[in-house]
Z-matrix of the N, CA and C atoms (Angstrom, degrees):
N
C 1 1.452
C 2 1.539 1 107.01
N 3 1.295 2 115.88 1 132.77
C 4 1.480 3 120.61 2 179.91
C 5 1.513 4 110.60 3 -74.94
N 6 1.319 5 117.60 4 166.82
C 7 1.471 6 122.93 5 -176.10
C 8 1.491 7 113.55 6 -57.49
N 9 1.328 8 116.75 7 -48.16
C 10 1.465 9 121.04 8 -177.04
C 11 1.562 10 110.85 9 -68.35
N 12 1.279 11 116.18 10 -41.43
C 13 1.493 12 119.93 11 177.47
C 14 1.536 13 111.48 12 -63.70
N 15 1.325 14 114.84 13 -41.76
C 16 1.466 15 120.58 14 178.17
C 17 1.564 16 110.72 15 -61.36
N 18 1.276 17 114.88 16 -43.06
C 19 1.480 18 119.81 17 -179.27
C 20 1.601 19 109.42 18 -63.80
N 21 1.267 20 115.65 19 -45.66
C 22 1.474 21 118.61 20 -178.95
C 23 1.545 22 109.15 21 -63.84
N 24 1.308 23 115.65 22 -44.11
C 25 1.510 24 120.01 23 179.26
C 26 1.515 25 109.18 24 -61.39
N 27 1.354 26 116.64 25 -42.37
C 28 1.478 27 121.58 26 -179.34
C 29 1.598 28 109.57 27 -60.99
N 30 1.310 29 116.15 28 -47.55
C 31 1.448 30 121.54 29 -176.67
C 32 1.580 31 108.82 30 -63.47
N 33 1.315 32 117.22 31 -46.13
C 34 1.492 33 120.93 32 -177.66
C 35 1.569 34 107.44 33 -63.78
N 36 1.268 35 117.90 34 -48.99
C 37 1.489 36 116.78 35 -178.01
C 38 1.523 37 112.80 36 -66.19
N 39 1.306 38 117.22 37 -36.63
C 40 1.469 39 121.40 38 178.08
C 41 1.578 40 108.81 39 -62.95
N 42 1.311 41 116.47 40 -46.17
C 43 1.481 42 120.35 41 177.89
C 44 1.548 43 112.14 42 -60.06
N 45 1.335 44 116.91 43 -40.05
C 46 1.456 45 121.00 44 178.37
C 47 1.536 46 110.20 45 -64.61
N 48 1.325 47 116.15 46 -40.36
C 49 1.496 48 119.94 47 177.11
C 50 1.510 49 109.86 48 -63.98
N 51 1.305 50 118.08 49 -43.79
C 52 1.441 51 120.80 50 178.30
C 53 1.500 52 113.81 51 -62.04
N 54 1.319 53 115.73 52 -41.14
C 55 1.502 54 121.61 53 178.53
C 56 1.519 55 108.85 54 -64.58
N 57 1.330 56 118.70 55 -41.96
C 58 1.457 57 120.25 56 178.84
C 59 1.504 58 109.97 57 -65.36
N 60 1.321 59 120.46 58 -36.98
C 61 1.481 60 121.91 59 176.33
C 62 1.501 61 110.79 60 -64.32
N 63 1.335 62 116.56 61 -47.53
C 64 1.488 63 117.63 62 179.37
C 65 1.477 64 112.13 63 -61.08
N 66 1.346 65 116.32 64 -42.39
C 67 1.506 66 120.95 65 -179.84
C 68 1.523 67 110.68 66 -60.57
N 69 1.314 68 116.92 67 -41.58
C 70 1.450 69 120.84 68 -177.69
C 71 1.572 70 109.35 69 -68.95
N 72 1.303 71 117.15 70 -40.63
C 73 1.459 72 120.04 71 -174.53
C 74 1.545 73 108.64 72 -76.27
N 75 1.303 74 119.75 73 -39.87
C 76 1.457 75 121.05 74 -175.33
C 77 1.563 76 113.49 75 -88.39
N 78 1.358 77 117.02 76 -24.95
C 79 1.437 78 116.06 77 -174.96
C 80 1.543 79 110.24 78 -113.23
N 81 1.349 80 119.15 79 -50.70
C 82 1.471 81 121.36 80 -169.59
C 83 1.511 82 110.04 81 -78.17
N 84 1.306 83 122.69 82 -47.34
C 85 1.431 84 124.77 83 -175.78
C 86 1.540 85 112.09 84 -63.94
N 87 1.341 86 121.85 85 -41.82
C 88 1.491 87 120.69 86 175.09
C 89 1.559 88 111.72 87 -57.46
N 90 1.312 89 117.83 88 -34.08
C 91 1.459 90 118.94 89 177.33
C 92 1.556 91 111.85 90 -65.91
N 93 1.271 92 115.70 91 -23.69
C 94 1.527 93 120.56 92 175.79
C 95 1.501 94 110.53 93 -97.26
N 96 1.286 95 119.09 94 16.76
C 97 1.478 96 126.25 95 -179.60
C 98 1.553 97 111.98 96 57.43
N 99 1.300 98 114.32 97 37.29
C 100 1.461 99 121.72 98 173.84
C 101 1.534 100 107.17 99 -116.44
N 102 1.315 101 116.11 100 114.87
C 103 1.435 102 121.25 101 -177.12
C 104 1.484 103 111.01 102 -114.79
N 105 1.337 104 117.42 103 122.39
C 106 1.436 105 123.95 104 -179.48
C 107 1.527 106 107.83 105 -110.11
N 108 1.321 107 120.19 106 126.92
C 109 1.459 108 119.62 107 179.23
C 110 1.518 109 112.61 108 -66.05
N 111 1.319 110 115.68 109 159.48
C 112 1.478 111 120.66 110 -179.13
C 113 1.477 112 114.47 111 -57.49
N 114 1.385 113 116.57 112 -35.24
C 115 1.526 114 116.71 113 179.34
C 116 1.512 115 108.18 114 -68.12
N 117 1.340 116 119.70 115 -29.43
C 118 1.455 117 121.59 116 176.04
C 119 1.516 118 112.05 117 -66.74
N 120 1.337 119 113.79 118 -43.33
C 121 1.443 120 119.22 119 174.96
C 122 1.539 121 113.36 120 -59.27
N 123 1.326 122 112.41 121 -42.06
C 124 1.512 123 117.78 122 179.54
C 125 1.537 124 109.31 123 -62.93
N 126 1.341 125 118.34 124 -41.90
C 127 1.469 126 121.28 125 178.53
C 128 1.536 127 110.07 126 -64.34
N 129 1.296 128 118.05 127 -43.12
C 130 1.472 129 122.07 128 178.48
C 131 1.540 130 109.86 129 -62.03
N 132 1.316 131 116.88 130 -45.92
C 133 1.469 132 120.60 131 -179.26
C 134 1.526 133 110.08 132 -63.11
N 135 1.343 134 117.25 133 -41.42
C 136 1.488 135 121.85 134 178.80
C 137 1.539 136 109.86 135 -64.16
N 138 1.285 137 116.23 136 -42.19
C 139 1.473 138 120.82 137 178.68
C 140 1.507 139 111.85 138 -63.69
N 141 1.326 140 116.15 139 -45.01
C 142 1.455 141 121.04 140 179.64
C 143 1.512 142 110.53 141 -65.04
N 144 1.340 143 118.09 142 -38.46
C 145 1.461 144 122.08 143 177.85
C 146 1.528 145 110.12 144 -65.35
N 147 1.288 146 118.03 145 -43.63
C 148 1.508 147 121.05 146 178.05
C 149 1.500 148 110.02 147 -62.70
N 150 1.314 149 117.98 148 -45.48
C 151 1.460 150 120.65 149 178.48
C 152 1.549 151 111.78 150 -60.74
N 153 1.320 152 116.61 151 -44.58
C 154 1.466 153 121.06 152 179.91
C 155 1.566 154 109.06 153 -61.67
N 156 1.308 155 116.22 154 -44.20
C 157 1.443 156 119.34 155 -178.00
C 158 1.547 157 110.93 156 -63.99
N 159 1.314 158 116.90 157 -42.96
C 160 1.461 159 120.96 158 -179.40
C 161 1.507 160 110.04 159 -65.58
N 162 1.309 161 119.30 160 -46.61
C 163 1.487 162 122.35 161 -179.57
C 164 1.526 163 109.59 162 -64.26
N 165 1.344 164 118.68 163 -36.53
C 166 1.459 165 120.70 164 -178.05
C 167 1.551 166 109.37 165 -66.73
N 168 1.328 167 116.94 166 -40.74
C 169 1.459 168 119.47 167 178.82
C 170 1.521 169 112.86 168 -67.01
N 171 1.344 170 115.47 169 -41.13
C 172 1.472 171 117.95 170 178.68
C 173 1.525 172 111.79 171 -67.75
N 174 1.346 173 114.75 172 -39.92
C 175 1.522 174 115.43 173 178.78
C 176 1.467 175 113.75 174 -71.99
N 177 1.334 176 118.74 175 -29.50
C 178 1.470 177 120.76 176 177.13
C 179 1.525 178 109.25 177 -67.23
N 180 1.353 179 116.71 178 -40.16
C 181 1.489 180 117.14 179 177.29
C 182 1.528 181 111.57 180 -65.25
N 183 1.345 182 117.81 181 -37.11
C 184 1.439 183 119.90 182 178.62
C 185 1.508 184 111.04 183 -69.10
N 186 1.345 185 118.83 184 -36.99
C 187 1.419 186 121.65 185 -178.23
C 188 1.541 187 110.40 186 -72.11
N 189 1.356 188 117.96 187 -33.10
C 190 1.443 189 120.81 188 -177.42
C 191 1.548 190 112.25 189 -78.70
N 192 1.348 191 118.19 190 -14.36
C 193 1.459 192 121.29 191 -176.20
C 194 1.554 193 107.81 192 -71.27
N 195 1.331 194 112.04 193 128.44
C 196 1.481 195 117.90 194 177.66
C 197 1.549 196 109.94 195 -72.57
N 198 1.272 197 117.11 196 132.65
C 199 1.475 198 118.55 197 179.86
C 200 1.520 199 111.42 198 -78.25
N 201 1.283 200 113.85 199 146.71
C 202 1.475 201 119.25 200 171.93
C 203 1.510 202 106.63 201 -91.89
N 204 1.307 203 115.56 202 119.38
C 205 1.484 204 119.96 203 -175.88
C 206 1.524 205 108.20 204 -66.43
N 207 1.308 206 119.61 205 -54.11
C 208 1.396 207 123.05 206 179.52
C 209 1.516 208 108.39 207 -165.44
N 210 1.295 209 114.88 208 140.06
C 211 1.466 210 117.13 209 175.53
C 212 1.530 211 110.09 210 -67.60
N 213 1.300 212 116.99 211 150.24
C 214 1.443 213 120.60 212 175.71
C 215 1.475 214 113.53 213 -83.69
N 216 1.316 215 118.45 214 159.68
C 217 1.464 216 121.73 215 170.15
C 218 1.538 217 107.60 216 -59.21
N 219 1.246 218 116.36 217 139.11
C 220 1.500 219 125.40 218 -178.57
C 221 1.549 220 110.87 219 80.76
N 222 1.338 221 119.20 220 7.03
C 223 1.480 222 119.96 221 172.43
C 224 1.507 223 107.92 222 -67.75
N 225 1.320 224 117.89 223 145.28
C 226 1.449 225 121.98 224 -179.72
C 227 1.553 226 107.07 225 -106.07
N 228 1.312 227 111.82 226 153.26
C 229 1.515 228 119.49 227 177.45
C 230 1.505 229 110.54 228 -160.85
N 231 1.296 230 115.57 229 -165.25
C 232 1.468 231 122.30 230 178.13
C 233 1.534 232 109.40 231 -134.36
N 234 1.341 233 115.89 232 145.32
C 235 1.430 234 118.55 233 179.00
C 236 1.503 235 109.34 234 -73.29
N 237 1.313 236 117.02 235 136.90
C 238 1.448 237 123.79 236 175.98
C 239 1.511 238 110.87 237 -88.55
N 240 1.334 239 113.92 238 -35.54
C 241 1.490 240 122.09 239 177.99
C 242 1.538 241 106.56 240 -130.90
N 243 1.332 242 118.41 241 163.01
C 244 1.436 243 118.23 242 174.17
C 245 1.518 244 110.99 243 -63.67
N 246 1.288 245 117.06 244 144.03
C 247 1.467 246 122.61 245 177.33
C 248 1.501 247 106.46 246 -101.20
N 249 1.372 248 116.15 247 106.63
C 250 1.429 249 120.84 248 -174.68
C 251 1.524 250 112.80 249 -130.19
N 252 1.232 251 128.20 250 52.66
C 253 1.447 252 128.12 251 -0.78
C 254 1.552 253 110.62 252 -93.22
N 255 1.360 254 118.97 253 -4.37
C 256 1.465 255 120.22 254 -179.83
C 257 1.537 256 110.81 255 -101.61
N 258 1.295 257 115.13 256 150.63
C 259 1.476 258 120.87 257 176.75
C 260 1.528 259 109.66 258 178.34
N 261 1.333 260 115.52 259 -150.45
C 262 1.473 261 120.47 260 -176.60
C 263 1.476 262 109.54 261 -131.22
N 264 1.379 263 115.43 262 144.75
C 265 1.469 264 122.04 263 176.91
C 266 1.500 265 107.58 264 -128.76
N 267 1.354 266 116.05 265 156.29
C 268 1.420 267 121.14 266 174.04
C 269 1.533 268 109.25 267 -110.74
N 270 1.371 269 115.32 268 114.03
C 271 1.435 270 121.06 269 -179.73
C 272 1.536 271 105.82 270 -123.76
N 273 1.326 272 117.63 271 130.47
C 274 1.433 273 121.98 272 -179.52
C 275 1.535 274 112.05 273 56.66
N 276 1.326 275 116.76 274 38.14
C 277 1.476 276 122.63 275 -176.87
C 278 1.531 277 115.15 276 59.21
N 279 1.312 278 116.15 277 23.64
C 280 1.441 279 122.02 278 173.69
C 281 1.477 280 110.59 279 -121.95
N 282 1.282 281 119.50 280 140.74
C 283 1.466 282 125.51 281 -179.68
C 284 1.563 283 109.35 282 -87.43
N 285 1.320 284 116.69 283 126.39
C 286 1.445 285 122.82 284 -176.71
C 287 1.498 286 109.05 285 -128.04
N 288 1.345 287 115.71 286 144.89
C 289 1.464 288 120.84 287 170.11
C 290 1.543 289 108.03 288 -72.32
N 291 1.320 290 115.31 289 139.44
C 292 1.444 291 118.51 290 -173.67
C 293 1.501 292 111.70 291 -144.75
N 294 1.325 293 114.62 292 158.58
C 295 1.487 294 118.55 293 173.40
C 296 1.535 295 106.72 294 -137.29
N 297 1.291 296 113.35 295 142.12
C 298 1.435 297 122.26 296 -179.20
C 299 1.513 298 109.68 297 -76.06
N 300 1.264 299 116.74 298 141.09
C 301 1.505 300 121.64 299 -176.35
C 302 1.536 301 108.57 300 -68.31
N 303 1.339 302 117.60 301 -53.30
C 304 1.493 303 116.21 302 -174.09
C 305 1.507 304 114.37 303 -148.70
N 306 1.306 305 119.01 304 14.68
C 307 1.440 306 119.66 305 177.96
C 308 1.509 307 112.39 306 -156.68
N 309 1.321 308 116.53 307 164.38
C 310 1.469 309 119.60 308 176.76
C 311 1.574 310 107.41 309 -81.51
N 312 1.338 311 112.67 310 137.72
C 313 1.454 312 119.56 311 -179.63
C 314 1.492 313 110.50 312 -123.84
N 315 1.325 314 117.51 313 124.14
C 316 1.496 315 121.56 314 -178.63
C 317 1.527 316 112.36 315 -67.70
N 318 1.344 317 113.90 316 167.47
C 319 1.459 318 119.01 317 177.37
C 320 1.522 319 109.81 318 -69.83
N 321 1.321 320 116.59 319 154.31
C 322 1.506 321 125.70 320 178.34
C 323 1.529 322 112.44 321 63.10
N 324 1.319 323 119.56 322 25.45
C 325 1.464 324 121.15 323 174.14
C 326 1.495 325 108.69 324 -97.48
N 327 1.294 326 116.06 325 147.55
C 328 1.447 327 120.97 326 175.31
C 329 1.485 328 109.84 327 -76.18
N 330 1.358 329 114.58 328 134.17
C 331 1.474 330 121.92 329 -177.41
C 332 1.517 331 110.74 330 -131.88
N 333 1.339 332 115.27 331 168.74
C 334 1.416 333 123.43 332 178.29
C 335 1.506 334 110.17 333 -127.25
N 336 1.244 335 119.92 334 137.29
C 337 1.535 336 124.24 335 176.13
C 338 1.551 337 104.26 336 -76.88
N 339 1.334 338 115.14 337 120.05
C 340 1.462 339 121.05 338 175.27
C 341 1.531 340 114.75 339 -108.74
N 342 1.305 341 114.41 340 -9.10
C 343 1.480 342 120.69 341 -179.55
C 344 1.493 343 112.94 342 -171.31
N 345 1.317 344 117.95 343 165.42
C 346 1.457 345 121.95 344 179.15
C 347 1.519 346 107.00 345 -138.58
N 348 1.331 347 114.69 346 124.62
C 349 1.473 348 120.76 347 175.69
C 350 1.493 349 109.25 348 -118.89
N 351 1.304 350 118.91 349 100.12
C 352 1.478 351 120.11 350 -176.14
C 353 1.468 352 110.75 351 69.50
N 354 1.355 353 115.88 352 -119.18
C 355 1.489 354 122.28 353 175.95
C 356 1.483 355 112.01 354 -107.68
N 357 1.345 356 118.89 355 16.09
C 358 1.445 357 125.24 356 176.13
C 359 1.508 358 111.79 357 -109.36
N 360 1.288 359 117.00 358 129.13
C 361 1.454 360 122.28 359 178.27
C 362 1.523 361 109.37 360 -88.32
N 363 1.308 362 114.23 361 138.67
C 364 1.501 363 120.70 362 173.96
C 365 1.506 364 104.13 363 -93.68
N 366 1.322 365 117.16 364 128.11
C 367 1.432 366 123.01 365 -169.88
C 368 1.515 367 111.56 366 -123.89
N 369 1.289 368 113.55 367 146.34
C 370 1.463 369 122.03 368 174.33
C 371 1.515 370 107.94 369 -132.36
N 372 1.342 371 118.07 370 142.56
C 373 1.444 372 121.97 371 176.18
C 374 1.463 373 113.28 372 -60.99
N 375 1.325 374 119.61 373 133.77
C 376 1.452 375 122.90 374 178.17
C 377 1.550 376 111.22 375 -60.86
N 378 1.324 377 113.56 376 -39.13
C 379 1.500 378 118.28 377 179.18
C 380 1.520 379 112.11 378 -62.49
N 381 1.313 380 115.43 379 -39.54
C 382 1.490 381 120.80 380 179.02
C 383 1.498 382 111.15 381 -67.69
N 384 1.335 383 116.53 382 -38.95
C 385 1.470 384 117.24 383 179.69
C 386 1.516 385 110.24 384 -70.88
N 387 1.291 386 119.19 385 -37.35
C 388 1.490 387 122.22 386 178.77
C 389 1.540 388 109.64 387 -67.04
N 390 1.338 389 118.07 388 -37.89
C 391 1.444 390 120.91 389 -179.37
C 392 1.575 391 108.53 390 -69.88
N 393 1.335 392 118.82 391 -38.37
C 394 1.437 393 119.81 392 -179.22
C 395 1.515 394 109.77 393 -71.09
N 396 1.386 395 117.68 394 -34.59
C 397 1.490 396 118.44 395 174.98
C 398 1.523 397 111.97 396 -67.63
N 399 1.303 398 116.16 397 -35.76
C 400 1.474 399 119.82 398 -179.83
C 401 1.524 400 112.58 399 -67.83
N 402 1.354 401 115.59 400 -35.99
C 403 1.436 402 121.26 401 -179.90
C 404 1.513 403 111.94 402 -70.07
N 405 1.332 404 115.57 403 -29.05
C 406 1.515 405 119.83 404 -178.66
C 407 1.458 406 109.18 405 -85.56
């Protein structure tokens, strides 16, 4: 959805939510012998408006973010959880399920993607790769 379309959609849906709130407070609740003063209605409407505004901004940011299709082999990242041998890594600011190739890797260690199996990344410790390259 483009910026202008999203804004129009947000305004229309927010107005419909506000109308539903006003209808419930002025029509439905008095039938149940629940009376809310107008200043209470105004506070509820302001709160709903602020909530709608905040959620629209956060969802717009999420919708505008370009997805990463898949990290490439040799992409670098950091472990989010220990890999014993399975866990999670953060590559290109995205959280991925991962499994260590041949050792346990602690959290917050730099890693390299050495393979991909479905939606699981095969990971090797960067330190281990550098050491093996140095020895050769």
